[in-house]
PyMOL commands that place a pseudoatom at each C-alpha (Angstrom):
pseudoatom trace, name=CA, resn=MET, resi=1, chain=A, elem=C, hetatm=0, pos=[5.579, 5.268, -34.192]
pseudoatom trace, name=CA, resn=SER, resi=2, chain=A, elem=C, hetatm=0, pos=[1.837, 4.633, -33.855]
pseudoatom trace, name=CA, resn=THR, resi=3, chain=A, elem=C, hetatm=0, pos=[-0.402, 6.636, -31.561]
pseudoatom trace, name=CA, resn=SER, resi=4, chain=A, elem=C, hetatm=0, pos=[-0.650, 3.843, -28.976]
pseudoatom trace, name=CA, resn=GLU, resi=5, chain=A, elem=C, hetatm=0, pos=[3.155, 3.419, -28.990]
pseudoatom trace, name=CA, resn=SER, resi=6, chain=A, elem=C, hetatm=0, pos=[3.695, 7.135, -28.451]
pseudoatom trace, name=CA, resn=GLU, resi=7, chain=A, elem=C, hetatm=0, pos=[1.081, 7.174, -25.679]
pseudoatom trace, name=CA, resn=GLU, resi=8, chain=A, elem=C, hetatm=0, pos=[2.754, 4.191, -24.003]
pseudoatom trace, name=CA, resn=ALA, resi=9, chain=A, elem=C, hetatm=0, pos=[6.167, 5.840, -24.303]
pseudoatom trace, name=CA, resn=ALA, resi=10, chain=A, elem=C, hetatm=0, pos=[4.790, 8.886, -22.476]
pseudoatom trace, name=CA, resn=VAL, resi=11, chain=A, elem=C, hetatm=0, pos=[3.718, 6.749, -19.481]
pseudoatom trace, name=CA, resn=PRO, resi=12, chain=A, elem=C, hetatm=0, pos=[6.526, 6.172, -16.963]
pseudoatom trace, name=CA, resn=ALA, resi=13, chain=A, elem=C, hetatm=0, pos=[7.814, 2.574, -16.864]
pseudoatom trace, name=CA, resn=GLN, resi=14, chain=A, elem=C, hetatm=0, pos=[6.727, 2.099, -13.227]
pseudoatom trace, name=CA, resn=ARG, resi=15, chain=A, elem=C, hetatm=0, pos=[3.161, 3.004, -14.054]
pseudoatom trace, name=CA, resn=ARG, resi=16, chain=A, elem=C, hetatm=0, pos=[3.024, 0.474, -16.897]
pseudoatom trace, name=CA, resn=THR, resi=17, chain=A, elem=C, hetatm=0, pos=[4.091, -2.311, -14.535]
pseudoatom trace, name=CA, resn=THR, resi=18, chain=A, elem=C, hetatm=0, pos=[1.904, -1.444, -11.560]
pseudoatom trace, name=CA, resn=ARG, resi=19, chain=A, elem=C, hetatm=0, pos=[-1.805, -1.418, -10.814]
pseudoatom trace, name=CA, resn=ARG, resi=20, chain=A, elem=C, hetatm=0, pos=[-3.668, 1.083, -8.671]
pseudoatom trace, name=CA, resn=LEU, resi=21, chain=A, elem=C, hetatm=0, pos=[-5.580, -0.020, -5.580]
pseudoatom trace, name=CA, resn=THR, resi=22, chain=A, elem=C, hetatm=0, pos=[-8.081, 2.314, -3.967]
pseudoatom trace, name=CA, resn=VAL, resi=23, chain=A, elem=C, hetatm=0, pos=[-9.232, 1.584, -0.432]
pseudoatom trace, name=CA, resn=ASP, resi=24, chain=A, elem=C, hetatm=0, pos=[-11.871, 3.452, 1.557]
pseudoatom trace, name=CA, resn=LEU, resi=25, chain=A, elem=C, hetatm=0, pos=[-10.913, 3.641, 5.226]
pseudoatom trace, name=CA, resn=PRO, resi=26, chain=A, elem=C, hetatm=0, pos=[-12.930, 4.761, 8.226]
pseudoatom trace, name=CA, resn=LYS, resi=27, chain=A, elem=C, hetatm=0, pos=[-11.748, 8.163, 9.470]
pseudoatom trace, name=CA, resn=ASP, resi=28, chain=A, elem=C, hetatm=0, pos=[-10.233, 6.736, 12.656]
pseudoatom trace, name=CA, resn=VAL, resi=29, chain=A, elem=C, hetatm=0, pos=[-8.264, 4.059, 10.772]
pseudoatom trace, name=CA, resn=HIS, resi=30, chain=A, elem=C, hetatm=0, pos=[-6.947, 6.669, 8.339]
pseudoatom trace, name=CA, resn=ALA, resi=31, chain=A, elem=C, hetatm=0, pos=[-5.978, 8.942, 11.236]
pseudoatom trace, name=CA, resn=ASP, resi=32, chain=A, elem=C, hetatm=0, pos=[-4.176, 6.036, 12.937]
pseudoatom trace, name=CA, resn=LEU, resi=33, chain=A, elem=C, hetatm=0, pos=[-2.268, 5.222, 9.733]
pseudoatom trace, name=CA, resn=LYS, resi=34, chain=A, elem=C, hetatm=0, pos=[-1.316, 8.858, 9.241]
pseudoatom trace, name=CA, resn=ALA, resi=35, chain=A, elem=C, hetatm=0, pos=[-0.110, 9.135, 12.846]
pseudoatom trace, name=CA, resn=TRP, resi=36, chain=A, elem=C, hetatm=0, pos=[1.843, 5.877, 12.501]
pseudoatom trace, name=CA, resn=CYS, resi=37, chain=A, elem=C, hetatm=0, pos=[3.548, 7.201, 9.373]
pseudoatom trace, name=CA, resn=MET, resi=38, chain=A, elem=C, hetatm=0, pos=[4.518, 10.403, 11.166]
pseudoatom trace, name=CA, resn=THR, resi=39, chain=A, elem=C, hetatm=0, pos=[5.968, 8.415, 14.088]
pseudoatom trace, name=CA, resn=ALA, resi=40, chain=A, elem=C, hetatm=0, pos=[7.861, 6.117, 11.707]
pseudoatom trace, name=CA, resn=ALA, resi=41, chain=A, elem=C, hetatm=0, pos=[9.222, 9.138, 9.829]
pseudoatom trace, name=CA, resn=ALA, resi=42, chain=A, elem=C, hetatm=0, pos=[10.545, 10.572, 13.106]
pseudoatom trace, name=CA, resn=GLU, resi=43, chain=A, elem=C, hetatm=0, pos=[12.147, 7.221, 14.014]
pseudoatom trace, name=CA, resn=LEU, resi=44, chain=A, elem=C, hetatm=0, pos=[13.762, 7.048, 10.569]
pseudoatom trace, name=CA, resn=ASP, resi=45, chain=A, elem=C, hetatm=0, pos=[14.806, 10.728, 10.667]
pseudoatom trace, name=CA, resn=ARG, resi=46, chain=A, elem=C, hetatm=0, pos=[12.845, 11.415, 7.480]
pseudoatom trace, name=CA, resn=ALA, resi=47, chain=A, elem=C, hetatm=0, pos=[10.498, 14.197, 6.523]
pseudoatom trace, name=CA, resn=ASN, resi=48, chain=A, elem=C, hetatm=0, pos=[7.705, 11.688, 5.934]
pseudoatom trace, name=CA, resn=VAL, resi=49, chain=A, elem=C, hetatm=0, pos=[6.745, 8.069, 5.319]
pseudoatom trace, name=CA, resn=ALA, resi=50, chain=A, elem=C, hetatm=0, pos=[4.165, 7.581, 2.591]
pseudoatom trace, name=CA, resn=GLN, resi=51, chain=A, elem=C, hetatm=0, pos=[1.032, 5.688, 3.547]
pseudoatom trace, name=CA, resn=ALA, resi=52, chain=A, elem=C, hetatm=0, pos=[1.190, 3.882, 0.205]
pseudoatom trace, name=CA, resn=ASP, resi=53, chain=A, elem=C, hetatm=0, pos=[4.699, 2.617, 1.022]
pseudoatom trace, name=CA, resn=VAL, resi=54, chain=A, elem=C, hetatm=0, pos=[3.443, 1.170, 4.300]
pseudoatom trace, name=CA, resn=VAL, resi=55, chain=A, elem=C, hetatm=0, pos=[0.586, -0.613, 2.516]
pseudoatom trace, name=CA, resn=ARG, resi=56, chain=A, elem=C, hetatm=0, pos=[2.978, -1.912, -0.180]
pseudoatom trace, name=CA, resn=LEU, resi=57, chain=A, elem=C, hetatm=0, pos=[5.350, -3.326, 2.437]
pseudoatom trace, name=CA, resn=LEU, resi=58, chain=A, elem=C, hetatm=0, pos=[2.501, -4.901, 4.384]
pseudoatom trace, name=CA, resn=LEU, resi=59, chain=A, elem=C, hetatm=0, pos=[1.227, -6.602, 1.229]
pseudoatom trace, name=CA, resn=LEU, resi=60, chain=A, elem=C, hetatm=0, pos=[4.709, -7.898, 0.405]
pseudoatom trace, name=CA, resn=ARG, resi=61, chain=A, elem=C, hetatm=0, pos=[4.994, -9.238, 3.950]
pseudoatom trace, name=CA, resn=LEU, resi=62, chain=A, elem=C, hetatm=0, pos=[1.576, -10.887, 3.622]
pseudoatom trace, name=CA, resn=HIS, resi=63, chain=A, elem=C, hetatm=0, pos=[2.868, -12.895, 0.671]
pseudoatom trace, name=CA, resn=GLN, resi=64, chain=A, elem=C, hetatm=0, pos=[6.145, -13.817, 2.404]
pseudoatom trace, name=CA, resn=ASP, resi=65, chain=A, elem=C, hetatm=0, pos=[4.975, -14.603, 5.936]
pseudoatom trace, name=CA, resn=PRO, resi=66, chain=A, elem=C, hetatm=0, pos=[2.813, -17.740, 6.381]
pseudoatom trace, name=CA, resn=GLU, resi=67, chain=A, elem=C, hetatm=0, pos=[1.942, -16.781, 9.969]
pseudoatom trace, name=CA, resn=LEU, resi=68, chain=A, elem=C, hetatm=0, pos=[0.671, -13.365, 8.889]
pseudoatom trace, name=CA, resn=ARG, resi=69, chain=A, elem=C, hetatm=0, pos=[-1.261, -15.004, 6.058]
pseudoatom trace, name=CA, resn=ARG, resi=70, chain=A, elem=C, hetatm=0, pos=[-2.957, -17.396, 8.529]
pseudoatom trace, name=CA, resn=PHE, resi=71, chain=A, elem=C, hetatm=0, pos=[-3.735, -14.487, 10.852]
pseudoatom trace, name=CA, resn=VAL, resi=72, chain=A, elem=C, hetatm=0, pos=[-5.390, -12.525, 8.027]
pseudoatom trace, name=CA, resn=VAL, resi=73, chain=A, elem=C, hetatm=0, pos=[-7.399, -15.521, 6.814]
pseudoatom trace, name=CA, resn=GLU, resi=74, chain=A, elem=C, hetatm=0, pos=[-8.635, -16.259, 10.337]
pseudoatom trace, name=CA, resn=SER, resi=75, chain=A, elem=C, hetatm=0, pos=[-9.480, -12.595, 10.875]
pseudoatom trace, name=CA, resn=LEU, resi=76, chain=A, elem=C, hetatm=0, pos=[-11.453, -12.548, 7.641]
pseudoatom trace, name=CA, resn=ARG, resi=77, chain=A, elem=C, hetatm=0, pos=[-13.568, -15.490, 8.860]
pseudoatom trace, name=CA, resn=SER, resi=78, chain=A, elem=C, hetatm=0, pos=[-15.079, -13.367, 11.616]
pseudoatom trace, name=CA, resn=TRP, resi=79, chain=A, elem=C, hetatm=0, pos=[-14.751, -9.877, 10.152]
pseudoatom trace, name=CA, resn=ARG, resi=80, chain=A, elem=C, hetatm=0, pos=[-17.991, -8.053, 9.520]
pseudoatom trace, name=CA, resn=ARG, resi=81, chain=A, elem=C, hetatm=0, pos=[-18.027, -4.886, 7.457]
for i in range(1, 81): cmd.bond("trace and resi %d" % i, "trace and resi %d" % (i + 1))
show_as sticks, trace
zoom trace
């Protein structure tokens, strides 16, 4: 086994098939997301809901829901950073 093959074998399969996305959020948006996750966890009777899972599900929905896609595109037209 070559070095690159052994290195690849050491990386979990999920990590080889995914890509990392880093997003900087304003403090208030991050606090809102964190609070939403805590509320969702309580509704689901779980210890927690990961923020990354919420973002993943929202992105999946964005690709599946034409109305949400239109909403995001229209919002981007007027959004100023």
